[in-house]
C-alpha angles and dihedrals in degrees: 000000000000130000115284127222139165134243102204115203097194088222120204104207136186087266103035125059127210093275091050091049092052093048090047089054090052092047091049092052090051089053093043091053090058092045093054104254109157101215143357119211132186126203133228109248125164134200091009111128092197096056123066103189103090094117089054102178093048089050090051090051089054094049094042092053091059095052137056112201113006113105115251123208154151115261076201156353108192094226097198087067093062147044106255088227092061093046088051091053093048097048094037087056090050090050090053091050096043106023118201094009108081126099125184117205116188131207135190099209117091091234092222144049128290094256091056090045088061090051089054087056090237125135118229091237091061088096090066091073094049096118091050092046091053089054092047091050091048090052093051089054094048123088114281117266126214112279095018106149099186118055127180101227123237091359102074111108098016091103090200105200113255124215126189114224121202148162094192142044093269093073093047092054093048094047092050093047092049094042093237131141114265131218120193121208098223089144086081106006107041101153098086098036100111097039091048093050090051094050090048095050096041094049102037117134118196118246141183090269097043137022100189137023116284116189128190121193124208114220137171109231124174117181131187139154093273135025089241095055093046090051088053093050089048092064090078090066094041089056092047091055091046091052091054088060090049093052091242107120098177136146124313110271130219118256122270134211097238120031092186090073093061105051141048121234090257093052091046091052092050095046096045091050089059091042094043094120097048119133111210127169151059119333091269090052092048093047093055091046095052093046089052093048093048092047088053100043105024085220116189090209139010120216109203131211111195101180100190121155103219113065095218093050090046090054089050091050092054090043091054091045091053091048092051092051094034087225095187091089090060100053103091099139094240124139091249 
């Protein structure tokens, strides 16, 4: 079985405010550390009332302060929204505070709508320079060279490991060209998973950071004692995806008994296309689903979204997943 990690959504729910969501993320990380998960990442999302991780580096500091060994990272920072220099300063500071535990995953999408992009003071064409921005950021995290006039303090020399995130072939090609680990967002964009992994592995060029391809696959997994209970818990995420299509990005909603009452056939088709690779069920069902996914993808690591409304039920889902995978073998504290 591959290494096992968590993508934490920092969900603000109808019963949990932003502070509660941040504390729940920290609590999950502490449990995940004991269960053998390798890393926990949070993503940059803006103008979404149901997600509390917009100030990503600050959220990571909060989570890291409540843990000791698990790796903490961005999955990811949407680099077109920022100057690479500022991101180097932020993540270099995290690396000084929590040495040997920080990851920096980088995405090319804005992670928000065009109106919010203007509020961020970023031009839509900022994504066009993503490859150059990745290299600039990498240089700021590297040791200072003679004659270097601009240093990212205290980031220089921390060499925070970079990851390229993607949901299309572009990220796969860039990660391969730069010799960086690659994480594919099949938890919401599953259609190009297999072609992207092939491109990444076929074109990979070794680098100072990484000598062979390393592929992480994002997957929605919801585990419970029975298939029926897991399917009920999964309705929270199904409603969230449906609301995205409706333009109603509100708070996370509690599960319901019959999802068919909450969506149209068109909304169902759209949501289920994005959730096509979800694994939902009892431990036996989850085990079979994970084994099939790993056989198909040869993933080095799975990063799991378990979008469960109730915090205790979410903890139980991640605990069951860890038991299925026996994640303890994968937690070695290494950068990869």
